[in-house]
N, C-alpha and C positions, 0 to 999 in steps of 0.2 A: 449575546446569543439568545435565541428563542428559549422560552421555558420548556422544560421537558414535556409538560402537559400539552403544549402547543405542537411540538414536534410529533408526539404520539398521535394526536388527533389528525394532524395534517397528513402524516405518512401511513397511518393505520398500522403501526408496529408496536411491539411489546415495550412497555416502559423500561423494563430492565435492560433492553438493548440500547436505548437512548442513554440511560444512566451509565452504562458501561462505556459507551463511546465518550461521554463527557468526562468520565474519570480518566480514560486513556489520554484525552487531550490535556487534562490537568497534569497528568504524570509526565507528559512530554514538555510541559512548560508553555503550552500554547494558549491556554485559557486559565482563568482563576475564578473560583466560585466565591461569592461574597454573600454570606447568610442574610436572607431577607431582601437582597437586592437583585441577585441573579448571577449569571455566568458571563464573564467579560473576556474578550480576546486580549491577550497579553503580548503575543508575538506571532509572527508568521514563520512558515518553514524556512524561509531564507534568513531569518534572524536567529534561529535556534540551531546550534551545532549538535545535531542528533548523533549519538554514538553509532547508530546503524549506518548513517551516511559516511561517517569517518572510516569505518571498517570497510564499507563497500568501495569507497574511493581508493583506499590503500590497495585493495584487491585488484581493482581496475587498473591502477598504475602498474602493478606487477604484471598484469596481462599485457598492457601496452609495451612494457619493456621486453617481454618475451616475443611479442609480435615484431617489434623493431629488430630484435636480434635475429629473427627468422627472415628478415629482409623485406617486410611489408612496409610500404610507404603509407602516408596518412590516408589517402583515398582507399587503399586496400583494407586498412584497419577499419575505416568507417563502413565500407561495404560488407566486410565480414561480420562486424558487430550488428549492423542493421539486418542482415539476412538471418543471423542467429536469433535476434529478438523476434523477428517475424515467425521463424520456425517454432520458437518457444511458445508464442501466443497461440499459434495454430494447434500445437500439441496440447496445450492447456485447455483450449476450448473443446477440442475433441475428447479429452479425458473427462471434462465436466459433463458433456452430452452422454458419454458412455456410462458414467457413474449414475446419472439420473435415470437412464433407461434400466440399468440393472436394479436400482432401488425400487423402481416401479414394478418390475417383474417380481422381486422378492416379496413385495407387499400383497401380491395376488396369489391366493392358494386355497 
């Protein structure tokens, strides 16, 4: 992986942000830091059994069982899931815009 210094200069972001991101990648087992050598990729998301993914998968399987019991076929499940993801993204994008606007207003006085 690129050195923290290189990422900071390339993206013009705070070094602490980059260090925090690298630490999180190490915590997840995706990279490993080697003193004096750098940070190296150890695994990809497909190779790591992240606890979050396991929990989400279990939850999704429960939802699918409920949808099946309600009589939805595979196409209906996919359509419902897809439309819900779209609504979620639109709502999240709208919330971000509103929060930004409120924050700007609060800073003016």
